[in-house]
C-alpha positions, -999 to +999 in steps of 0.1 A: +131+068-079+135+032-096+144+050-129+169+070-113+184+042-093+185+020-126+206+048-144+230+051-115+233+013-114+243+011-151+269+040-145+286+022-116+287-012-137+303+009-164+327+026-141+334-010-125+340-026-157+363+003-175+380+021-144+380+001-112+389-035-126+420-023-147+434-006-117+432-036-097+449-060-124+481-042-118+509-049-093+504-031-062+529-004-049+522-021-011+526-056-018+550-069+009+569-101+018+552-122+046+564-123+080+569-154+101+532-157+108+525-153+073+509-116+077+498-093+062+471-108+041+479-108+005+518-110+012+542-129-010+557-161+007+589-180+001+585-205-025+605-238-015+614-265-041+630-296-036+654-322-056+658-357-042+689-376-050+707-348-066+741-349-078+758-314-074+790-297-068+798-280-035+829-261-024+843-273+006+873-262+024+878-238-010+880-270-032+853-280-056+837-315-048+809-334-063+782-346-035+749-365-038+719-357-013+689-340-014+687-301-021+662-275-010+660-244-030+641-213-014+632-180-035+620-151-017+604-121-037+605-087-018+588-055-033+608-024-024+583+004-023+608+030-014+630+022-043+599+022-064+589+057-052+623+070-055+637+053-089+606+045-110+609+081-129+602+093-167+585+067-185+588+043-156+568+066-135+536+048-123+540+020-148+567-003-129+575-013-094+609-027-082+616-062-069+645-078-049+647-116-052+670-138-029+678-175-038+693-200-018+702-239-022+712-260+007+719-295+015+690-307+036+713-330+055+733-306+071+720-271+059+751-260+043+751-239+014+755-248-022+747-218-042+731-182-036+719-153-057+702-120-053+689-098-080+669-064-083+648-053-111+619-033-122+587-049-133+558-035-155+525-033-132+504-047-160+523-073-178+548-084-148+576-083-176+610-071-167+615-033-177+647-016-188+663-001-155+700+012-154+702-001-117+691-036-123+715-062-110+720-101-106+746-113-085+752-151-087+773-167-060+791-131-051+803-127-088+797-090-086+819-083-118+791-099-138+767-075-124+769-049-153+763-076-180+725-084-171+695-068-188+662-086-175+637-090-201+604-113-203+589-130-172+609-136-143+586-141-112+550-137-125+531-140-154+504-113-168+469-109-152+449-129-174+474-149-189+469-162-226+472-196-241+503-184-259+541-183-260+562-159-235+596-150-230+609-164-198+643-152-182+671-175-174+695-169-146+722-191-158+722-178-196+711-144-184+688-139-211+652-143-222+641-176-241+606-187-252+584-208-229+553-225-249+521-227-238+515-267-233+480-272-222+457-270-190+458-289-157+446-291-123+467-285-095+453-291-059+421-284-076+429-252-091+430-246-131+464-240-145+481-232-176+512-251-182+540-236-198+573-256-208+607-239-216+635-262-230+669-252-230+694-273-249+729-282-240+744-246-240+776-232-232+778-210-201+798-179-201+823-189-172+852-171-155+888-185-168+898-185-134+866-207-125+872-231-153+908-237-143+900-244-105+871-269-116+898-286-143+926-286-113+900-300-089+880-324-109+899-334-142+934-345-134+957-330-163+932-306-176+938-269-175+904-256-187+873-265-201+838-254-205+803-255-187+778-272-204+740-265-191+706-274-201+674-273-183+636-280-188+612-258-171+578-264-166+556-236-148+518-242-138+503-206-135+468-199-125+456-175-155+434-150-139+459-136-113+490-150-132+506-166-100+529-194-102+511-223-085+538-251-093+574-249-106+596-279-119+631-274-132+651-303-144+688-288-144+720-302-157+756-289-156+785-306-170+823-297-169+835-310-200+877-304-196+901-299-225+915-333-213+898-361-196+861-374-189+829-349-186+820-343-151+784-336-138+786-307-114+746-305-114+718-331-118+688-322-100+650-323-104+635-294-084+599-293-079+576-271-055+570-290-025+538-296-009+534-269+012+544-242-013+519-258-038+493-255-013+499-217-003+503-210-041+472-225-050+454-209-020+466-176-028+461-177-066+427-188-060+420-158-036+431-133-060+415-149-090+382-145-070+386-109-060+393-101-098+365-120-112+340-103-087+354-069-097+359-070-133+331-095-140+307-106-116+297-070-100+298-051-131+271-078-147+252-079-118+248-043-116+239-038-152+213-065-150+199-048-119+199-015-135+183-025-166+155-041-143+151-009-124+151+013-156+125-006-173+101-009-141+108+027-138+099+038-173+067+015-171+053+032-139+063+066-155+043+058-187+013+044-166+011+072-141+013+097-170-017+081-187-037+077-156-033+116-149-039+122-188-075+105-184-082+122-151-075+157-165-097+149-196-128+140-173-121+170-154-122+193-185-159+178-192-153+151-218-179+126-223-193+108-197-196+072-199-226+059-213-251+041-188-263+005-196-297+002-210-325-004-189-353-027-192-388-010-206-415-011-185-450-013-195-472+019-191-494+019-161-532+025-172-552+054-155-576+034-136-605+060-144-600+049-180-609+014-176-634+006-205-665-017-198-671-048-217-685-042-249-720-055-249-735-054-286-762-027-294-799-037-301-827-019-313-859-013-286-895-007-295-917+015-277-939-013-265-908-033-253-896-003-235-928+002-217-929-032-205-891-030-191 
């Protein structure tokens, strides 16, 4: 019985390592966005990043104006189970899921909108990188005319499970393309060990509609008729490697309008960083996911393999010992040599009392005269 349980434990260990573990290191189909109470367990929560003392452009009464103050950027990622089932066909069937993302930047002093965006894309279930899909879109501030030009690639809202100490491609919404993001070491975030990745985007001209450039020139650069928008960003993402989840994000963004006449105008100068609540939620969620994955992929298979090996050895030993004992018993039953008794102490022979000799007396010759006298 022990031998059989040992074999079963080894089989379960192998199955857990080679079949169960790979299946749980994939983006699930039933992942959902959290409700107001933060339910259900394992759901995706909104992330919030705050930029203190930011300079930004805001359209007020239809006119671009430059403002300063605190900004709050909120990002929500909502998995689309029904779209996944309907649209992920062909080579995407079973390999990708559809996510929708919504981003909103507001002023914290009055809650008014500064910028908005929405997107829908397909993500590979194993790598979490964007997959080619003909219905993907990116809508920034209602500029629907740009939707057809986007092609998502690289990482976006998540890194792969078991993220490596290597460089990846990361998609930038402003440039609408993916650029390298480099592994930059390890760091603890709220006690959680994280990999730090840094993407540096140098001054780059953005593809901006001619009408938007004219409006900026008229409002911000008297005498100018057009110009260009120059964008740069230093993006730092801290990732819990086992789960691939973000635990902290920082973006140091700059956008400048360079008119054809006049001085450069700062459209955006902001340092966005996850707030404390988002970091706490992210590290907790990533830690729980990490622990579950390590339990299934490492701890459980190793424990079952060790238990199975021990039971297998004990079972084999008992089988061999039992067969040896049974063999000895059959040998004795078949008339084999009996054990030799230990030698006994030899006792002296007991003399017959009737055969006791008298003491020996020397023989003497007796004459007739002496015999008569006796």
